[in-house]
FISEZA-180219 format. One record per atom (N, C-alpha, C): residue number from 1; x, y, z; residue in three letters. Coordinates in Angstrom, 1 decimal. Layout:
+-----+--------+--------+--------+------+
| pos |      u |      v |      w | code |
+-----+--------+--------+--------+------+
| NUM |      X |      Y |      Z |  ALA |
...
+-----+--------+--------+--------+------+
END
This chain:
+-----+--------+--------+--------+------+
| pos |      u |      v |      w | code |
+-----+--------+--------+--------+------+
|   1 |  -70.3 |  -54.8 |   39.1 |  MET |
|   1 |  -70.1 |  -55.5 |   40.4 |  MET |
|   1 |  -69.3 |  -54.6 |   41.4 |  MET |
|   2 |  -68.3 |  -53.8 |   40.9 |  LYS |
|   2 |  -67.6 |  -52.9 |   41.7 |  LYS |
|   2 |  -68.4 |  -51.9 |   42.3 |  LYS |
|   3 |  -69.4 |  -51.3 |   41.6 |  SER |
|   3 |  -70.3 |  -50.3 |   42.1 |  SER |
|   3 |  -71.1 |  -50.9 |   43.3 |  SER |
|   4 |  -71.6 |  -52.1 |   43.2 |  TRP |
|   4 |  -72.4 |  -52.7 |   44.2 |  TRP |
|   4 |  -71.5 |  -52.9 |   45.5 |  TRP |
|   5 |  -70.3 |  -53.3 |   45.3 |  LEU |
|   5 |  -69.4 |  -53.5 |   46.5 |  LEU |
|   5 |  -69.1 |  -52.1 |   47.2 |  LEU |
|   6 |  -68.9 |  -51.1 |   46.4 |  ILE |
|   6 |  -68.7 |  -49.8 |   46.9 |  ILE |
|   6 |  -69.9 |  -49.3 |   47.7 |  ILE |
|   7 |  -71.1 |  -49.4 |   47.1 |  ILE |
|   7 |  -72.3 |  -48.9 |   47.7 |  ILE |
|   7 |  -72.7 |  -49.7 |   48.9 |  ILE |
|   8 |  -72.6 |  -51.0 |   48.9 |  MET |
|   8 |  -73.0 |  -51.9 |   50.0 |  MET |
|   8 |  -71.9 |  -52.2 |   51.0 |  MET |
|   9 |  -70.7 |  -51.6 |   50.8 |  GLY |
|   9 |  -69.6 |  -51.9 |   51.7 |  GLY |
|   9 |  -69.9 |  -51.8 |   53.2 |  GLY |
|  10 |  -70.5 |  -50.7 |   53.6 |  GLY |
|  10 |  -70.8 |  -50.6 |   55.0 |  GLY |
|  10 |  -71.7 |  -51.6 |   55.5 |  GLY |
|  11 |  -72.7 |  -51.9 |   54.8 |  LEU |
|  11 |  -73.7 |  -52.9 |   55.2 |  LEU |
|  11 |  -73.1 |  -54.3 |   55.2 |  LEU |
|  12 |  -72.2 |  -54.6 |   54.3 |  ILE |
|  12 |  -71.5 |  -55.9 |   54.3 |  ILE |
|  12 |  -70.7 |  -56.0 |   55.5 |  ILE |
|  13 |  -69.9 |  -55.0 |   55.8 |  LEU |
|  13 |  -69.1 |  -55.0 |   57.0 |  LEU |
|  13 |  -70.0 |  -55.2 |   58.3 |  LEU |
|  14 |  -71.1 |  -54.5 |   58.3 |  TRP |
|  14 |  -72.0 |  -54.7 |   59.5 |  TRP |
|  14 |  -72.5 |  -56.1 |   59.6 |  TRP |
|  15 |  -72.8 |  -56.8 |   58.5 |  ALA |
|  15 |  -73.3 |  -58.1 |   58.5 |  ALA |
|  15 |  -72.2 |  -59.1 |   58.9 |  ALA |
|  16 |  -71.0 |  -58.9 |   58.5 |  VAL |
|  16 |  -69.8 |  -59.7 |   58.9 |  VAL |
|  16 |  -69.6 |  -59.6 |   60.4 |  VAL |
|  17 |  -69.7 |  -58.3 |   60.9 |  HIS |
|  17 |  -69.5 |  -58.1 |   62.3 |  HIS |
|  17 |  -70.6 |  -58.8 |   63.1 |  HIS |
|  18 |  -71.8 |  -58.7 |   62.6 |  PHE |
|  18 |  -72.9 |  -59.4 |   63.3 |  PHE |
|  18 |  -72.6 |  -60.9 |   63.4 |  PHE |
|  19 |  -72.3 |  -61.5 |   62.3 |  PHE |
|  19 |  -72.1 |  -63.0 |   62.3 |  PHE |
|  19 |  -70.8 |  -63.4 |   63.2 |  PHE |
|  20 |  -69.8 |  -62.6 |   63.1 |  LEU |
|  20 |  -68.6 |  -62.9 |   64.0 |  LEU |
|  20 |  -69.0 |  -62.8 |   65.5 |  LEU |
|  21 |  -69.7 |  -61.7 |   65.9 |  LEU |
|  21 |  -70.1 |  -61.6 |   67.3 |  LEU |
|  21 |  -71.0 |  -62.7 |   67.7 |  LEU |
|  22 |  -71.9 |  -63.1 |   66.8 |  TYR |
|  22 |  -72.9 |  -64.2 |   67.1 |  TYR |
|  22 |  -72.1 |  -65.5 |   67.3 |  TYR |
|  23 |  -71.2 |  -65.8 |   66.4 |  LEU |
|  23 |  -70.4 |  -67.0 |   66.5 |  LEU |
|  23 |  -69.5 |  -67.0 |   67.8 |  LEU |
|  24 |  -69.0 |  -65.9 |   68.1 |  LEU |
|  24 |  -68.2 |  -65.8 |   69.4 |  LEU |
|  24 |  -69.1 |  -66.0 |   70.6 |  LEU |
|  25 |  -70.3 |  -65.4 |   70.6 |  ALA |
|  25 |  -71.2 |  -65.6 |   71.7 |  ALA |
|  25 |  -71.7 |  -67.0 |   71.8 |  ALA |
|  26 |  -72.0 |  -67.6 |   70.7 |  GLU |
|  26 |  -72.6 |  -68.9 |   70.7 |  GLU |
|  26 |  -71.6 |  -70.0 |   71.1 |  GLU |
|  27 |  -70.4 |  -69.9 |   70.6 |  PHE |
|  27 |  -69.4 |  -71.0 |   70.8 |  PHE |
|  27 |  -68.3 |  -70.6 |   71.8 |  PHE |
|  28 |  -68.2 |  -69.4 |   72.2 |  GLY |
|  28 |  -67.1 |  -69.0 |   73.0 |  GLY |
|  28 |  -67.5 |  -68.8 |   74.5 |  GLY |
|  29 |  -68.8 |  -68.6 |   74.7 |  GLY |
|  29 |  -69.2 |  -68.3 |   76.1 |  GLY |
|  29 |  -69.1 |  -66.8 |   76.4 |  GLY |
|  30 |  -68.7 |  -66.6 |   77.7 |  SER |
|  30 |  -68.7 |  -65.2 |   78.1 |  SER |
|  30 |  -67.5 |  -64.8 |   78.9 |  SER |
|  31 |  -66.4 |  -65.4 |   78.6 |  GLY |
|  31 |  -65.1 |  -65.2 |   79.3 |  GLY |
|  31 |  -64.4 |  -63.9 |   78.8 |  GLY |
|  32 |  -63.3 |  -63.6 |   79.4 |  SER |
|  32 |  -62.6 |  -62.4 |   79.1 |  SER |
|  32 |  -61.9 |  -62.6 |   77.7 |  SER |
|  33 |  -61.6 |  -63.8 |   77.3 |  GLY |
|  33 |  -61.0 |  -64.1 |   76.0 |  GLY |
|  33 |  -61.9 |  -63.8 |   74.9 |  GLY |
|  34 |  -63.2 |  -64.1 |   75.1 |  VAL |
|  34 |  -64.2 |  -63.8 |   74.1 |  VAL |
|  34 |  -64.5 |  -62.3 |   74.0 |  VAL |
|  35 |  -64.4 |  -61.6 |   75.2 |  ARG |
|  35 |  -64.6 |  -60.2 |   75.1 |  ARG |
|  35 |  -63.4 |  -59.5 |   74.4 |  ARG |
|  36 |  -62.2 |  -60.0 |   74.6 |  LEU |
|  36 |  -61.1 |  -59.5 |   73.9 |  LEU |
|  36 |  -61.2 |  -59.8 |   72.4 |  LEU |
|  37 |  -61.6 |  -61.0 |   72.0 |  ALA |
|  37 |  -61.8 |  -61.3 |   70.6 |  ALA |
|  37 |  -62.8 |  -60.5 |   70.0 |  ALA |
|  38 |  -63.9 |  -60.2 |   70.7 |  ALA |
|  38 |  -65.0 |  -59.4 |   70.1 |  ALA |
|  38 |  -64.5 |  -57.9 |   70.0 |  ALA |
|  39 |  -63.7 |  -57.5 |   70.9 |  SER |
|  39 |  -63.2 |  -56.1 |   70.8 |  SER |
|  39 |  -62.2 |  -56.0 |   69.7 |  SER |
|  40 |  -61.4 |  -57.0 |   69.5 |  LEU |
|  40 |  -60.5 |  -56.9 |   68.3 |  LEU |
|  40 |  -61.2 |  -57.0 |   67.0 |  LEU |
|  41 |  -62.2 |  -57.9 |   66.9 |  CYS |
|  41 |  -63.0 |  -57.9 |   65.7 |  CYS |
|  41 |  -63.7 |  -56.6 |   65.4 |  CYS |
|  42 |  -64.2 |  -56.0 |   66.4 |  THR |
|  42 |  -64.9 |  -54.7 |   66.3 |  THR |
|  42 |  -64.0 |  -53.7 |   65.8 |  THR |
|  43 |  -62.8 |  -53.6 |   66.4 |  LEU |
|  43 |  -61.8 |  -52.6 |   66.0 |  LEU |
|  43 |  -61.3 |  -52.8 |   64.6 |  LEU |
|  44 |  -61.1 |  -54.0 |   64.2 |  ALA |
|  44 |  -60.7 |  -54.3 |   62.9 |  ALA |
|  44 |  -61.7 |  -54.0 |   61.8 |  ALA |
|  45 |  -63.0 |  -54.3 |   62.1 |  ILE |
|  45 |  -64.0 |  -54.0 |   61.1 |  ILE |
|  45 |  -64.3 |  -52.5 |   61.1 |  ILE |
|  46 |  -64.3 |  -51.9 |   62.2 |  LEU |
|  46 |  -64.5 |  -50.4 |   62.2 |  LEU |
|  46 |  -63.3 |  -49.7 |   61.5 |  LEU |
|  47 |  -62.1 |  -50.2 |   61.7 |  GLY |
|  47 |  -61.0 |  -49.7 |   60.9 |  GLY |
|  47 |  -61.2 |  -49.9 |   59.4 |  GLY |
|  48 |  -61.7 |  -51.0 |   59.0 |  GLY |
|  48 |  -62.0 |  -51.2 |   57.6 |  GLY |
|  48 |  -63.1 |  -50.3 |   57.1 |  GLY |
|  49 |  -64.1 |  -50.0 |   57.9 |  ALA |
|  49 |  -65.1 |  -49.1 |   57.5 |  ALA |
|  49 |  -64.6 |  -47.6 |   57.4 |  ALA |
|  50 |  -63.7 |  -47.3 |   58.3 |  VAL |
|  50 |  -63.1 |  -45.9 |   58.2 |  VAL |
|  50 |  -62.2 |  -45.8 |   57.0 |  VAL |
|  51 |  -61.4 |  -46.9 |   56.7 |  TRP |
|  51 |  -60.6 |  -46.9 |   55.6 |  TRP |
|  51 |  -61.4 |  -46.7 |   54.3 |  TRP |
|  52 |  -62.5 |  -47.5 |   54.2 |  MET |
|  52 |  -63.4 |  -47.4 |   53.0 |  MET |
|  52 |  -64.0 |  -46.0 |   52.9 |  MET |
|  53 |  -64.4 |  -45.4 |   54.0 |  PHE |
|  53 |  -65.0 |  -44.1 |   54.0 |  PHE |
|  53 |  -64.0 |  -43.1 |   53.5 |  PHE |
|  54 |  -62.8 |  -43.1 |   54.0 |  VAL |
|  54 |  -61.8 |  -42.2 |   53.5 |  VAL |
|  54 |  -61.5 |  -42.4 |   52.0 |  VAL |
|  55 |  -61.4 |  -43.7 |   51.6 |  ALA |
|  55 |  -61.1 |  -44.0 |   50.2 |  ALA |
|  55 |  -62.2 |  -43.5 |   49.3 |  ALA |
|  56 |  -63.4 |  -43.6 |   49.7 |  VAL |
|  56 |  -64.6 |  -43.2 |   48.9 |  VAL |
|  56 |  -64.6 |  -41.7 |   48.9 |  VAL |
|  57 |  -64.4 |  -41.0 |   50.0 |  SER |
|  57 |  -64.5 |  -39.6 |   50.1 |  SER |
|  57 |  -63.4 |  -38.9 |   49.3 |  SER |
|  58 |  -62.3 |  -39.6 |   49.0 |  ARG |
|  58 |  -61.2 |  -39.0 |   48.2 |  ARG |
|  58 |  -61.4 |  -39.2 |   46.7 |  ARG |
|  59 |  -62.3 |  -40.0 |   46.4 |  GLU |
|  59 |  -62.6 |  -40.2 |   44.9 |  GLU |
|  59 |  -63.0 |  -38.9 |   44.3 |  GLU |
|  60 |  -62.6 |  -38.6 |   43.1 |  ALA |
|  60 |  -63.0 |  -37.4 |   42.4 |  ALA |
|  60 |  -64.2 |  -37.8 |   41.4 |  ALA |
|  61 |  -65.4 |  -37.6 |   41.8 |  PRO |
|  61 |  -66.5 |  -38.0 |   41.0 |  PRO |
|  61 |  -66.6 |  -37.1 |   39.7 |  PRO |
|  62 |  -66.8 |  -37.8 |   38.6 |  GLY |
|  62 |  -66.9 |  -37.1 |   37.4 |  GLY |
|  62 |  -68.3 |  -37.0 |   36.9 |  GLY |
|  63 |  -68.9 |  -38.1 |   36.7 |  ASP |
|  63 |  -70.3 |  -38.1 |   36.1 |  ASP |
|  63 |  -71.3 |  -38.1 |   37.3 |  ASP |
|  64 |  -72.6 |  -37.9 |   37.0 |  PRO |
|  64 |  -73.6 |  -37.9 |   38.0 |  PRO |
|  64 |  -73.7 |  -39.3 |   38.7 |  PRO |
|  65 |  -73.6 |  -40.4 |   38.0 |  PHE |
|  65 |  -73.6 |  -41.7 |   38.7 |  PHE |
|  65 |  -72.5 |  -41.8 |   39.7 |  PHE |
|  66 |  -71.3 |  -41.4 |   39.4 |  ALA |
|  66 |  -70.2 |  -41.5 |   40.3 |  ALA |
|  66 |  -70.5 |  -40.7 |   41.6 |  ALA |
|  67 |  -71.1 |  -39.5 |   41.4 |  ARG |
|  67 |  -71.4 |  -38.7 |   42.6 |  ARG |
|  67 |  -72.4 |  -39.3 |   43.4 |  ARG |
|  68 |  -73.5 |  -39.9 |   42.8 |  TRP |
|  68 |  -74.5 |  -40.6 |   43.5 |  TRP |
|  68 |  -73.9 |  -41.8 |   44.2 |  TRP |
|  69 |  -73.1 |  -42.6 |   43.6 |  ARG |
|  69 |  -72.5 |  -43.8 |   44.2 |  ARG |
|  69 |  -71.6 |  -43.4 |   45.4 |  ARG |
|  70 |  -70.9 |  -42.3 |   45.3 |  ARG |
|  70 |  -70.1 |  -41.8 |   46.4 |  ARG |
|  70 |  -70.9 |  -41.4 |   47.6 |  ARG |
|  71 |  -72.0 |  -40.7 |   47.3 |  ARG |
|  71 |  -72.9 |  -40.3 |   48.4 |  ARG |
|  71 |  -73.6 |  -41.5 |   49.1 |  ARG |
|  72 |  -74.0 |  -42.5 |   48.2 |  ALA |
|  72 |  -74.7 |  -43.7 |   48.8 |  ALA |
|  72 |  -73.7 |  -44.5 |   49.6 |  ALA |
|  73 |  -72.5 |  -44.6 |   49.1 |  ALA |
|  73 |  -71.4 |  -45.4 |   49.8 |  ALA |
|  73 |  -71.1 |  -44.7 |   51.1 |  ALA |
|  74 |  -71.0 |  -43.4 |   51.2 |  MET |
|  74 |  -70.7 |  -42.8 |   52.4 |  MET |
|  74 |  -71.9 |  -42.9 |   53.4 |  MET |
|  75 |  -73.1 |  -42.9 |   52.9 |  LEU |
|  75 |  -74.3 |  -43.1 |   53.8 |  LEU |
|  75 |  -74.3 |  -44.5 |   54.3 |  LEU |
|  76 |  -74.1 |  -45.5 |   53.5 |  THR |
|  76 |  -74.1 |  -46.9 |   54.0 |  THR |
|  76 |  -73.0 |  -47.2 |   54.9 |  THR |
|  77 |  -71.8 |  -46.6 |   54.7 |  LEU |
|  77 |  -70.7 |  -46.7 |   55.6 |  LEU |
|  77 |  -71.0 |  -46.1 |   57.0 |  LEU |
|  78 |  -71.6 |  -45.0 |   56.9 |  THR |
|  78 |  -72.0 |  -44.3 |   58.2 |  THR |
|  78 |  -73.0 |  -45.2 |   59.0 |  THR |
|  79 |  -74.1 |  -45.6 |   58.3 |  PHE |
|  79 |  -75.1 |  -46.5 |   59.0 |  PHE |
|  79 |  -74.4 |  -47.8 |   59.4 |  PHE |
|  80 |  -73.6 |  -48.4 |   58.6 |  GLY |
|  80 |  -72.9 |  -49.6 |   59.0 |  GLY |
|  80 |  -72.0 |  -49.4 |   60.2 |  GLY |
|  81 |  -71.3 |  -48.3 |   60.3 |  GLY |
|  81 |  -70.5 |  -48.0 |   61.4 |  GLY |
|  81 |  -71.3 |  -47.8 |   62.7 |  GLY |
|  82 |  -72.4 |  -47.1 |   62.6 |  LEU |
|  82 |  -73.3 |  -47.0 |   63.7 |  LEU |
|  82 |  -73.8 |  -48.3 |   64.2 |  LEU |
|  83 |  -74.2 |  -49.2 |   63.2 |  GLY |
|  83 |  -74.7 |  -50.5 |   63.6 |  GLY |
|  83 |  -73.6 |  -51.3 |   64.3 |  GLY |
|  84 |  -72.4 |  -51.2 |   63.8 |  ILE |
|  84 |  -71.3 |  -52.0 |   64.4 |  ILE |
|  84 |  -71.1 |  -51.5 |   65.9 |  ILE |
|  85 |  -71.1 |  -50.2 |   66.1 |  VAL |
|  85 |  -71.0 |  -49.7 |   67.4 |  VAL |
|  85 |  -72.1 |  -50.1 |   68.3 |  VAL |
|  86 |  -73.3 |  -50.1 |   67.9 |  PHE |
|  86 |  -74.5 |  -50.5 |   68.7 |  PHE |
|  86 |  -74.5 |  -52.0 |   68.9 |  PHE |
|  87 |  -73.9 |  -52.8 |   68.0 |  GLN |
|  87 |  -73.8 |  -54.2 |   68.3 |  GLN |
|  87 |  -72.8 |  -54.5 |   69.3 |  GLN |
|  88 |  -71.8 |  -53.7 |   69.4 |  TYR |
|  88 |  -70.7 |  -53.9 |   70.4 |  TYR |
|  88 |  -71.1 |  -53.4 |   71.8 |  TYR |
|  89 |  -72.0 |  -52.5 |   71.9 |  LEU |
|  89 |  -72.4 |  -52.0 |   73.2 |  LEU |
|  89 |  -72.8 |  -53.0 |   74.3 |  LEU |
|  90 |  -73.5 |  -54.0 |   74.0 |  PRO |
|  90 |  -73.9 |  -55.0 |   75.0 |  PRO |
|  90 |  -72.7 |  -55.7 |   75.6 |  PRO |
|  91 |  -71.6 |  -55.9 |   74.9 |  ILE |
|  91 |  -70.4 |  -56.5 |   75.4 |  ILE |
|  91 |  -69.8 |  -55.6 |   76.5 |  ILE |
|  92 |  -69.9 |  -54.3 |   76.4 |  LEU |
|  92 |  -69.4 |  -53.4 |   77.4 |  LEU |
|  92 |  -70.4 |  -53.3 |   78.6 |  LEU |
|  93 |  -71.6 |  -53.6 |   78.4 |  LEU |
|  93 |  -72.6 |  -53.4 |   79.5 |  LEU |
|  93 |  -72.9 |  -54.6 |   80.3 |  LEU |
|  94 |  -72.5 |  -55.8 |   79.8 |  VAL |
|  94 |  -72.8 |  -57.0 |   80.6 |  VAL |
|  94 |  -71.8 |  -57.2 |   81.7 |  VAL |
|  95 |  -72.4 |  -57.7 |   82.9 |  ASP |
|  95 |  -71.5 |  -57.9 |   84.0 |  ASP |
|  95 |  -70.4 |  -58.8 |   83.7 |  ASP |
|  96 |  -69.3 |  -58.6 |   84.4 |  ARG |
|  96 |  -68.1 |  -59.5 |   84.1 |  ARG |
|  96 |  -68.1 |  -60.5 |   85.1 |  ARG |
+-----+--------+--------+--------+------+
END
């Protein structure tokens, strides 16, 4: 189970971010408070992704599976981070 969480960590964070932004947009409207909440959620989740990336990159892989798991985790964290940033962009681009 630990390996799955390590490998899928970036995608899980991306999904959590998606659902949080969806809930904020659906029930919060489009006020400045919602924008601030979305910004804080995005920063917190991106911080978690960066923390996980650093933690995974500092692992000393011993066997081939650990090396593969490390590379896969770094790849999914990178894609998840890009997805989080692209989900946040419309908040910046919408008229206030």
